[in-house]
A tleap script that builds the chain and sets N, CA, C and O, in Angstrom:
source leaprc.protein.ff14SB
mol = sequence {
  NMET ASN ASP LEU ASN ARG ASN LEU GLU LEU
  GLU GLU LEU ARG GLU ILE ASN LYS LYS LEU
  ASP VAL VAL SER ALA LEU LEU LEU ARG SER
  ILE SER ARG GLU THR SER ALA LEU PRO LEU
  LYS GLU GLN ILE ALA ILE LEU ASP GLY LEU
  GLY VAL ARG PRO VAL GLU ILE ALA ALA ILE
  VAL GLY LYS THR GLN SER HIE VAL SER LYS
  GLU LEU VAL GLY ILE ARG ARG SER ALA LYS
  CLYS
}
set mol.1.N position { 7.115 25.109 -10.494 }
set mol.1.CA position { 8.162 25.178 -9.498 }
set mol.1.C position { 9.470 24.732 -10.145 }
set mol.1.O position { 9.508 23.726 -10.855 }
set mol.2.N position { 10.516 25.468 -9.902 }
set mol.2.CA position { 11.774 25.078 -10.541 }
set mol.2.C position { 12.504 24.033 -9.706 }
set mol.2.O position { 12.134 23.756 -8.565 }
set mol.3.N position { 13.539 23.465 -10.295 }
set mol.3.CA position { 14.278 22.379 -9.648 }
set mol.3.C position { 14.929 22.809 -8.343 }
set mol.3.O position { 14.986 22.023 -7.397 }
set mol.4.N position { 15.422 24.042 -8.273 }
set mol.4.CA position { 16.073 24.518 -7.057 }
set mol.4.C position { 15.085 24.572 -5.904 }
set mol.4.O position { 15.392 24.119 -4.801 }
set mol.5.N position { 13.915 25.115 -6.146 }
set mol.5.CA position { 12.891 25.166 -5.091 }
set mol.5.C position { 12.448 23.774 -4.671 }
set mol.5.O position { 12.244 23.510 -3.486 }
set mol.6.N position { 12.302 22.890 -5.641 }
set mol.6.CA position { 11.887 21.517 -5.349 }
set mol.6.C position { 12.933 20.814 -4.485 }
set mol.6.O position { 12.592 20.117 -3.529 }
set mol.7.N position { 14.219 21.005 -4.833 }
set mol.7.CA position { 15.294 20.408 -4.044 }
set mol.7.C position { 15.326 20.959 -2.628 }
set mol.7.O position { 15.553 20.213 -1.676 }
set mol.8.N position { 15.102 22.252 -2.484 }
set mol.8.CA position { 15.075 22.857 -1.153 }
set mol.8.C position { 13.914 22.301 -0.328 }
set mol.8.O position { 14.066 22.013 0.859 }
set mol.9.N position { 12.762 22.155 -0.964 }
set mol.9.CA position { 11.606 21.607 -0.262 }
set mol.9.C position { 11.852 20.163 0.163 }
set mol.9.O position { 11.492 19.771 1.273 }
set mol.10.N position { 12.456 19.382 -0.707 }
set mol.10.CA position { 12.760 17.998 -0.354 }
set mol.10.C position { 13.737 17.933 0.807 }
set mol.10.O position { 13.576 17.106 1.704 }
set mol.11.N position { 14.733 18.781 0.803 }
set mol.11.CA position { 15.702 18.814 1.899 }
set mol.11.C position { 15.030 19.227 3.204 }
set mol.11.O position { 15.323 18.660 4.257 }
set mol.12.N position { 14.135 20.205 3.144 }
set mol.12.CA position { 13.392 20.622 4.338 }
set mol.12.C position { 12.532 19.477 4.862 }
set mol.12.O position { 12.451 19.267 6.072 }
set mol.13.N position { 11.895 18.741 3.965 }
set mol.13.CA position { 11.077 17.605 4.378 }
set mol.13.C position { 11.924 16.517 5.034 }
set mol.13.O position { 11.494 15.897 6.007 }
set mol.14.N position { 13.119 16.286 4.510 }
set mol.14.CA position { 14.022 15.304 5.123 }
set mol.14.C position { 14.414 15.730 6.531 }
set mol.14.O position { 14.459 14.906 7.444 }
set mol.15.N position { 14.695 17.004 6.703 }
set mol.15.CA position { 15.061 17.514 8.029 }
set mol.15.C position { 13.890 17.382 9.005 }
set mol.15.O position { 14.081 16.994 10.158 }
set mol.16.N position { 12.704 17.698 8.553 }
set mol.16.CA position { 11.514 17.545 9.396 }
set mol.16.C position { 11.326 16.093 9.773 }
set mol.16.O position { 11.001 15.784 10.920 }
set mol.17.N position { 11.528 15.193 8.817 }
set mol.17.CA position { 11.386 13.764 9.073 }
set mol.17.C position { 12.386 13.296 10.127 }
set mol.17.O position { 12.034 12.519 11.015 }
set mol.18.N position { 13.627 13.764 10.033 }
set mol.18.CA position { 14.638 13.406 11.037 }
set mol.18.C position { 14.212 13.874 12.425 }
set mol.18.O position { 14.346 13.145 13.408 }
set mol.19.N position { 13.702 15.086 12.488 }
set mol.19.CA position { 13.269 15.625 13.781 }
set mol.19.C position { 12.079 14.848 14.331 }
set mol.19.O position { 11.994 14.618 15.537 }
set mol.20.N position { 11.177 14.451 13.472 }
set mol.20.CA position { 10.040 13.648 13.915 }
set mol.20.C position { 10.490 12.277 14.423 }
set mol.20.O position { 9.919 11.752 15.379 }
set mol.21.N position { 11.508 11.697 13.788 }
set mol.21.CA position { 12.069 10.433 14.268 }
set mol.21.C position { 12.612 10.595 15.681 }
set mol.21.O position { 12.413 9.733 16.537 }
set mol.22.N position { 13.296 11.700 15.915 }
set mol.22.CA position { 13.847 11.958 17.248 }
set mol.22.C position { 12.719 12.121 18.262 }
set mol.22.O position { 12.781 11.560 19.356 }
set mol.23.N position { 11.702 12.878 17.908 }
set mol.23.CA position { 10.562 13.076 18.808 }
set mol.23.C position { 9.881 11.745 19.093 }
set mol.23.O position { 9.527 11.463 20.238 }
set mol.24.N position { 9.696 10.932 18.069 }
set mol.24.CA position { 9.072 9.622 18.246 }
set mol.24.C position { 9.878 8.764 19.213 }
set mol.24.O position { 9.321 8.130 20.110 }
set mol.25.N position { 11.185 8.751 19.022 }
set mol.25.CA position { 12.047 7.953 19.898 }
set mol.25.C position { 11.977 8.449 21.338 }
set mol.25.O position { 11.905 7.651 22.272 }
set mol.26.N position { 11.999 9.751 21.510 }
set mol.26.CA position { 11.925 10.312 22.862 }
set mol.26.C position { 10.585 10.007 23.530 }
set mol.26.O position { 10.542 9.678 24.716 }
set mol.27.N position { 9.514 10.115 22.787 }
set mol.27.CA position { 8.193 9.801 23.338 }
set mol.27.C position { 8.086 8.329 23.723 }
set mol.27.O position { 7.551 7.992 24.779 }
set mol.28.N position { 8.592 7.470 22.871 }
set mol.28.CA position { 8.541 6.043 23.154 }
set mol.28.C position { 9.354 5.722 24.400 }
set mol.28.O position { 8.941 4.903 25.221 }
set mol.29.N position { 10.495 6.358 24.542 }
set mol.29.CA position { 11.326 6.125 25.729 }
set mol.29.C position { 10.661 6.673 26.980 }
set mol.29.O position { 10.769 6.069 28.048 }
set mol.30.N position { 9.976 7.801 26.872 }
set mol.30.CA position { 9.303 8.348 28.051 }
set mol.30.C position { 8.139 7.455 28.455 }
set mol.30.O position { 7.879 7.281 29.645 }
set mol.31.N position { 7.438 6.890 27.484 }
set mol.31.CA position { 6.364 5.937 27.789 }
set mol.31.C position { 6.966 4.718 28.481 }
set mol.31.O position { 6.406 4.196 29.446 }
set mol.32.N position { 8.107 4.276 27.977 }
set mol.32.CA position { 8.765 3.112 28.558 }
set mol.32.C position { 9.107 3.341 30.018 }
set mol.32.O position { 8.928 2.447 30.845 }
set mol.33.N position { 9.586 4.503 30.336 }
set mol.33.CA position { 9.951 4.813 31.724 }
set mol.33.C position { 8.724 4.834 32.625 }
set mol.33.O position { 8.771 4.369 33.764 }
set mol.34.N position { 7.632 5.374 32.109 }
set mol.34.CA position { 6.418 5.475 32.903 }
set mol.34.C position { 5.751 4.116 33.113 }
set mol.34.O position { 5.010 3.938 34.080 }
set mol.35.N position { 5.997 3.182 32.247 }
set mol.35.CA position { 5.347 1.873 32.340 }
set mol.35.C position { 6.343 0.776 32.678 }
set mol.35.O position { 6.196 -0.361 32.230 }
set mol.36.N position { 7.341 1.107 33.457 }
set mol.36.CA position { 8.362 0.137 33.873 }
set mol.36.C position { 9.042 -0.523 32.685 }
set mol.36.O position { 9.013 -1.745 32.541 }
set mol.37.N position { 9.632 0.266 31.866 }
set mol.37.CA position { 10.411 -0.196 30.705 }
set mol.37.C position { 9.619 -1.116 29.791 }
set mol.37.O position { 9.695 -2.340 29.892 }
set mol.38.N position { 8.882 -0.516 28.924 }
set mol.38.CA position { 8.113 -1.235 27.912 }
set mol.38.C position { 9.069 -2.092 27.094 }
set mol.38.O position { 10.036 -1.568 26.542 }
set mol.39.N position { 8.826 -3.388 27.000 }
set mol.39.CA position { 9.726 -4.264 26.238 }
set mol.39.C position { 9.828 -3.843 24.772 }
set mol.39.O position { 8.894 -3.275 24.205 }
set mol.40.N position { 10.970 -4.130 24.181 }
set mol.40.CA position { 11.226 -3.762 22.791 }
set mol.40.C position { 10.144 -4.308 21.866 }
set mol.40.O position { 9.692 -3.616 20.955 }
set mol.41.N position { 9.734 -5.543 22.102 }
set mol.41.CA position { 8.707 -6.159 21.255 }
set mol.41.C position { 7.419 -5.337 21.294 }
set mol.41.O position { 6.766 -5.157 20.265 }
set mol.42.N position { 7.055 -4.843 22.465 }
set mol.42.CA position { 5.843 -4.027 22.586 }
set mol.42.C position { 6.022 -2.667 21.914 }
set mol.42.O position { 5.091 -2.148 21.298 }
set mol.43.N position { 7.222 -2.092 22.033 }
set mol.43.CA position { 7.497 -0.831 21.356 }
set mol.43.C position { 7.330 -1.002 19.848 }
set mol.43.O position { 6.718 -0.169 19.180 }
set mol.44.N position { 7.880 -2.085 19.331 }
set mol.44.CA position { 7.786 -2.366 17.896 }
set mol.44.C position { 6.330 -2.581 17.495 }
set mol.44.O position { 5.891 -2.084 16.458 }
set mol.45.N position { 5.586 -3.315 18.308 }
set mol.45.CA position { 4.174 -3.574 18.004 }
set mol.45.C position { 3.370 -2.277 17.989 }
set mol.45.O position { 2.510 -2.092 17.127 }
set mol.46.N position { 3.639 -1.385 18.930 }
set mol.46.CA position { 2.928 -0.098 18.983 }
set mol.46.C position { 3.210 0.711 17.726 }
set mol.46.O position { 2.290 1.216 17.082 }
set mol.47.N position { 4.489 0.828 17.383 }
set mol.47.CA position { 4.847 1.610 16.199 }
set mol.47.C position { 4.279 0.995 14.927 }
set mol.47.O position { 3.821 1.714 14.039 }
set mol.48.N position { 4.305 -0.338 14.835 }
set mol.48.CA position { 3.726 -1.014 13.677 }
set mol.48.C position { 2.230 -0.739 13.604 }
set mol.48.O position { 1.687 -0.486 12.528 }
set mol.49.N position { 1.580 -0.791 14.739 }
set mol.49.CA position { 0.150 -0.515 14.790 }
set mol.49.C position { -0.202 0.906 14.375 }
set mol.49.O position { -1.315 1.173 13.923 }
set mol.50.N position { 0.758 1.816 14.533 }
set mol.50.CA position { 0.552 3.201 14.120 }
set mol.50.C position { 0.887 3.428 12.651 }
set mol.50.O position { 0.783 4.543 12.140 }
set mol.51.N position { 1.294 2.339 11.976 }
set mol.51.CA position { 1.575 2.440 10.548 }
set mol.51.C position { 2.998 2.859 10.215 }
set mol.51.O position { 3.278 3.266 9.087 }
set mol.52.N position { 3.898 2.763 11.186 }
set mol.52.CA position { 5.291 3.116 10.944 }
set mol.52.C position { 5.971 1.951 10.227 }
set mol.52.O position { 5.795 0.795 10.610 }
set mol.53.N position { 6.739 2.252 9.199 }
set mol.53.CA position { 7.411 1.215 8.413 }
set mol.53.C position { 8.566 0.604 9.199 }
set mol.53.O position { 9.150 1.275 10.050 }
set mol.54.N position { 8.908 -0.654 8.932 }
set mol.54.CA position { 9.999 -1.313 9.663 }
set mol.54.C position { 11.322 -0.538 9.655 }
set mol.54.O position { 12.018 -0.493 10.669 }
set mol.55.N position { 11.662 0.058 8.537 }
set mol.55.CA position { 12.920 0.814 8.473 }
set mol.55.C position { 12.865 2.015 9.421 }
set mol.55.O position { 13.871 2.371 10.035 }
set mol.56.N position { 11.701 2.628 9.536 }
set mol.56.CA position { 11.543 3.760 10.439 }
set mol.56.C position { 11.525 3.300 11.893 }
set mol.56.O position { 12.084 3.962 12.768 }
set mol.57.N position { 10.881 2.160 12.145 }
set mol.57.CA position { 10.866 1.600 13.501 }
set mol.57.C position { 12.290 1.314 13.951 }
set mol.57.O position { 12.661 1.609 15.087 }
set mol.58.N position { 13.084 0.738 13.056 }
set mol.58.CA position { 14.474 0.417 13.380 }
set mol.58.C position { 15.239 1.664 13.807 }
set mol.58.O position { 15.994 1.633 14.779 }
set mol.59.N position { 15.046 2.748 13.087 }
set mol.59.CA position { 15.732 3.995 13.429 }
set mol.59.C position { 15.261 4.525 14.781 }
set mol.59.O position { 16.059 5.057 15.552 }
set mol.60.N position { 13.987 4.386 15.066 }
set mol.60.CA position { 13.431 4.901 16.321 }
set mol.60.C position { 13.915 4.096 17.517 }
set mol.60.O position { 14.310 4.673 18.531 }
set mol.61.N position { 13.891 2.778 17.414 }
set mol.61.CA position { 14.254 1.935 18.569 }
set mol.61.C position { 15.741 1.610 18.627 }
set mol.61.O position { 16.206 1.007 19.594 }
set mol.62.N position { 16.489 2.003 17.602 }
set mol.62.CA position { 17.929 1.783 17.614 }
set mol.62.C position { 18.363 0.356 17.334 }
set mol.62.O position { 19.379 -0.106 17.853 }
set mol.63.N position { 17.599 -0.333 16.519 }
set mol.63.CA position { 17.936 -1.696 16.101 }
set mol.63.C position { 18.025 -1.746 14.586 }
set mol.63.O position { 17.673 -0.786 13.900 }
set mol.64.N position { 18.504 -2.882 14.067 }
set mol.64.CA position { 18.574 -3.014 12.613 }
set mol.64.C position { 17.189 -3.306 12.045 }
set mol.64.O position { 16.291 -3.764 12.751 }
set mol.65.N position { 17.041 -3.031 10.766 }
set mol.65.CA position { 15.768 -3.313 10.116 }
set mol.65.C position { 15.480 -4.810 10.125 }
set mol.65.O position { 14.326 -5.216 10.269 }
set mol.66.N position { 16.508 -5.630 9.973 }
set mol.66.CA position { 16.278 -7.077 9.969 }
set mol.66.C position { 15.811 -7.547 11.349 }
set mol.66.O position { 14.980 -8.451 11.438 }
set mol.67.N position { 16.329 -6.950 12.422 }
set mol.67.CA position { 15.883 -7.313 13.761 }
set mol.67.C position { 14.403 -6.944 13.950 }
set mol.67.O position { 13.614 -7.728 14.479 }
set mol.68.N position { 14.055 -5.752 13.511 }
set mol.68.CA position { 12.666 -5.295 13.626 }
set mol.68.C position { 11.755 -6.191 12.794 }
set mol.68.O position { 10.677 -6.569 13.252 }
set mol.69.N position { 12.171 -6.534 11.585 }
set mol.69.CA position { 11.346 -7.394 10.725 }
set mol.69.C position { 11.134 -8.759 11.365 }
set mol.69.O position { 10.037 -9.314 11.303 }
set mol.70.N position { 12.181 -9.301 11.978 }
set mol.70.CA position { 12.066 -10.590 12.663 }
set mol.70.C position { 11.069 -10.499 13.817 }
set mol.70.O position { 10.242 -11.393 14.000 }
set mol.71.N position { 11.149 -9.428 14.585 }
set mol.71.CA position { 10.202 -9.235 15.684 }
set mol.71.C position { 8.770 -9.115 15.160 }
set mol.71.O position { 7.839 -9.662 15.751 }
set mol.72.N position { 8.601 -8.403 14.059 }
set mol.72.CA position { 7.266 -8.227 13.489 }
set mol.72.C position { 6.667 -9.548 13.033 }
set mol.72.O position { 5.464 -9.766 13.175 }
set mol.73.N position { 7.500 -10.432 12.486 }
set mol.73.CA position { 7.007 -11.756 12.088 }
set mol.73.C position { 6.459 -12.478 13.313 }
set mol.73.O position { 5.368 -13.046 13.263 }
set mol.74.N position { 7.206 -12.458 14.404 }
set mol.74.CA position { 6.756 -13.102 15.643 }
set mol.74.C position { 5.489 -12.476 16.200 }
set mol.74.O position { 4.586 -13.174 16.663 }
set mol.75.N position { 5.433 -11.157 16.151 }
set mol.75.CA position { 4.249 -10.437 16.647 }
set mol.75.C position { 3.027 -10.803 15.818 }
set mol.75.O position { 1.956 -11.064 16.365 }
set mol.76.N position { 3.183 -10.822 14.528 }
set mol.76.CA position { 2.052 -11.122 13.649 }
set mol.76.C position { 1.622 -12.579 13.759 }
set mol.76.O position { 0.432 -12.883 13.678 }
set mol.77.N position { 2.572 -13.472 13.941 }
set mol.77.CA position { 2.208 -14.893 14.149 }
set mol.77.C position { 1.425 -15.052 15.441 }
set mol.77.O position { 0.433 -15.780 15.485 }
set mol.78.N position { 1.867 -14.375 16.487 }
set mol.78.CA position { 1.171 -14.447 17.774 }
set mol.78.C position { -0.240 -13.878 17.678 }
set mol.78.O position { -1.165 -14.374 18.320 }
set mol.79.N position { -0.391 -12.846 16.882 }
set mol.79.CA position { -1.706 -12.209 16.738 }
set mol.79.C position { -2.689 -13.107 16.014 }
set mol.79.O position { -3.894 -13.021 16.250 }
set mol.80.N position { -2.192 -13.974 15.130 }
set mol.80.CA position { -3.070 -14.885 14.377 }
set mol.80.C position { -3.623 -15.999 15.239 }
set mol.80.O position { -4.678 -16.558 14.939 }
set mol.81.N position { -2.912 -16.326 16.314 }
set mol.81.CA position { -3.320 -17.450 17.172 }
set mol.81.C position { -4.499 -17.100 18.029 }
set mol.81.O position { -4.966 -17.932 18.807 }
savepdb mol mol.pdb
quit
């Protein structure tokens, strides 16, 4: 595969990833509405449980990565108890 094709494929994958982020955010918000506004901490815990990385969670929930990481520390500490 030549470099041009590889670059095009990478760009297509980035676009697909962006669209999946949007779909994820919309689904999470629709779940929130159906369950009387799912708290942010629970949204983060769900996404973390699905294997979503903190940077991706931040983009989905509209918070900074440091905020998401802080929440994850609290969630994980609570889970250990």
